[in-house]
N, C-alpha and C positions, 0 to 999 in steps of 0.2 A: 652738845654733849649727848642728848638723848638719841639723836640721829646716828651718832658714832656707835653707841651701844647697840642699837637696832641692826646696824650694818654688820657689826662683829658677830651678833647672834645669827644673822642670816648666813654669813660665811661659815660659821661653825656648824649650823644645821645642814648646810649643803655638803660639808665634808663628812658628816656622820649619817646622812640619809641612806646611802647605799649599804654601808656596813650594818646599820640598824635593820634594814630590810632583809639582809642575808641572815642575821641573827634571828629575826622573827621567823623566817622560813625554817631554819634549823630547829628551833624550839617547837614549832608546829608539827614538823615531821617526827621529832622525837616523841611527842605526845601520841601521834598516830601509831607508833610502834607499840604503845601500851594498850591499844584497842584490839582485843582478840579477833573480832570479825574482819579486821583489816590485814591480818598477818599474811594471808596468801598474796594479796596485792602488794604489800610492802616488800616481801621477799622477791617477788617477780620484777618490780620496777625500781626498787631502791637499794638493791644489792648488785654489784658488778661482778659477773662471772662469765667467762668465755664459754663455759659449757652450758649456759642457759639458752633457751630458745629466744629470749628477748635480750638483744645485745646492745643496741645503739642507745635507746632512751636511758637505761640504767647508768651508762657512762657519765651522764650529766646528773641524774637525780641522786645517785649514790653519794655525790659530793655533799649533799645536804643531810645525809642520813646518819643518825647516831642511835645507838641503843644503850650505851653506857653514859650515865650522867657525869661521871668524872671526866671522861674524855670529851664529852660535849662542852662542859664548863672550861676545860683547858683550851680547847680549840677556839671557843668564842672569846676567851680572855686574850689569847694571842691575836686574834683577828681585830678585836677592838683597840688593842694597844698599838698595833702596827698599821692598821688601815688608814689612819689619818695622814701618815707620812706618804703612803702610796697615792692617796687622793690628791695630796698637795703636788705630787710629782706629775701625775697623769690626768687628774680630773676625775669626777665621779663616774662619768660614762665609760672611760677607758679602764678605770679600776674594776667596774663590774664586768666588762668584756674580758679583761685579763683573768679575773677570778673564775669565770665560767669556762673560759678556754683552758685554763690550767687544770680545772677539774676533769675535763674531757681528756686532756693530754695525759694526766696521771692515770686515769682509768685505762687508756690505751697502753701505757707502759706496763700496767699491772697485767693486762691481757697478754701482752707479748711475753712477759716473764712466766706466767702460768702455762702458756702453750709450750714455751721452750723447755721448761723444767718438768712439765706434766703434773705440777702440783695445783690441781684445780680446786676451786672453792670460792665462795662469794666474799666480796670485800665491800666495806662501807666506811663512813667516817666514825667508827667506834671501835673500841678494843675488842668487844665480844658481844654477841647477841644470840640468844637461843629462841628460836621460833619454830612453829609447826605449820606445815603447808602441804596441801594435797594438790598435785597437778595431774589432772585427768584420772587415770587408773593407778597412778603411782602411789606407793605406800606413804603414809604420813611420815615425815622424817624430821630430825632435829638438825639445825644448821649451826655451825660455829663460824663466825665471820671475823676477819682480821681488819685492823685499822687501816684506813687509807689516808685521809687528810692531805691529799696532794695539793688542793687549792690553797689551804692554809700555808703549806710549805712554800708555795709560789709567792705569797705575800711576804713571808719572812725573807725569802731569797732576794726579792726586789729591794727591800730595805737594807739588808746586809751588804748587797752588792753596791748599791748607790751611796750608802753611808757607812763605809767599812770601819770608820773610827768611832762610831756611835757606841756609847757605853751601855751594856746590858747587864742584867742580873737575874737570878732565879727568884721566883715569887716568894718562896718560903726561906730563902737564904739571901737576903738583900745585901749582906756584907761581901758576898762573893761576886765580883764584877769582872767583866771581860769585854773585849771589843766585838762588834757585830761580825767582822771578818772571821775572827777565831770561832765564833759560835757557828757560823755557816759551815766552816771547814770541819768542825767536830761533828755536826749533824750529818753532813754528807759522808764523812768517813764511817760513822756508825751504821748508816743505812747501807752503804756499800758492803761493809763487813756482814751485815745481816742478810743481804741478798746473796753474797757468795757462800756464806756458811749455812744458808737455809733456815734462818730464824723465822718463825711463823707467827709470832705474836703481833707484829705490825706488817703491813704490806709495804715493804721497803722499796720495791720497784715503783710503786705509786708515789712514795715520798720523793724519790730521786727524779721521777718524771715531772712532778710539780716544781721541784727546785730548779731543774734544768730549763723548764719553760720560763720561769720567772727571771732567771739569769739571762737567758737569750733575749727575752722581750725588752728588758730594761737596757741592755747593752746594744742590741742591734734591731730587734723586731719593731720597737716603737718608731725608730727612724725610718725603717724600710716601709712600714705600713703608712705612716704619716705622709711620706713623700709621694706615695702612689695612690693616695685616697681620692685625688681630684677627679679622675675618670669615673669612679664609682659614684661620687657625689653628683657629678653632672648627669649620669644615667638616672639616678634616683630623682633628681630634680625634673628631668624630662618626663619620667614616668608619672610624677605627681601632677605635672602641668599639662599632661596629655600630648607630650612630644614637642612642646614649644622650646624656644631657645633659652639659654641660660640668662 
């Protein structure tokens, strides 16, 4: 009996370890946004903007960045509720890889949208943030950033695609229920409309990029990568063993 309880706790902790780590990183970075002396570095590395001199690293780091407590809480609530299903499907290692890859993919989609439309501006995982930063001799400026949340969208998309009949509800309206498939279609439709009509409150291109990555990975990407992993595993093993045989 005791052994069974311990086993269940270990399985539960394994499922929750990666999401808990992501949540801790988000909270830590959220606190860093509140430190005035860090503002310049936060804007440089934790906001994704194709007009910035720093392009690559912010594509990943902006995934963890929030400035609005409401949006932080909403994102982390969605992540906590849906992550266990993704971990059960893919395992904690693949879940973390998918989350980080989706964050980069959503930032790239955001970059493409901004360059195409000419609507430049920094994005991060928050509704809005006002900060001041001086870059070289540039005048101190105020930044208004749009929500990204593409990595969260990928987690939601994975669950809704793999479990389309799963019943969902809104946190503050539990009586209103709908299927996961309908929820995903509604979110994608809203973000598509926002992208076409030029709504600027959210980074709709990033949302769509994250959702597209999640759908692609759970339907095709997982199988393609898993089938072709053996050569890379062999190379890694040879590297670790100094070129010896498998």
